[in-house]
N, C-alpha and C positions, 0 to 999 in steps of 0.2 A: 853580943853574939855568943852563942854557946860553943864550947870547945867540942871538937870531934875526937872521940877516942877510937883508935883502930887497934884491934888485937890480932896479932899474926903469930902463927905457931912456929914458923921457922925464921931464922935470921936472914935468909936470902930475900924473903918477901919484904922485910923491913929495909934492907939495903936498897932494893929496887924502888922503894917509895921515894927515896931521896932524889934521884934523877927526874922522876915524874914531877915532883914538887918544883924542882929547879926549872924544868921546861915551862911549867905554868907561870912561874914568876917572870921568866925571861920574856914571855909573850906580853907582859904588861908594858914593856918598854916601847917608846914610839917607833924605834927601828931596831928590832931584835937582831942579835948577831946571827942566829940561825932561825929564820922564819919557820914556824911549825903550823901549817894550816889545819892539821888534825886537832891540835890543842886548842886553836882558836874556835873550831867547830864545837868541841866539848864545852868550852867556856860559854859559848853562845847558847848551847842547848840547856845549860844549867841556869841561864838567865843572868849571868854575871857580866858586869860591864868592865871586864879586864882586871877586876880586883880579886886577889887571891889571899885568903887568910894565911898569915905567916906565923901564927903561934897561938 
């Protein structure tokens, strides 16, 4: 799998990417602590089967 490089001009955008990533990872769990239907819809639209690249 190819790595995705994201260039952001300001540090706030970089900081906000971390919680977004964590929300996606949490949704992989069979019973997520905080169910996020929007994140599930995003993953389904991307054709992912609950797997999120972690590095």
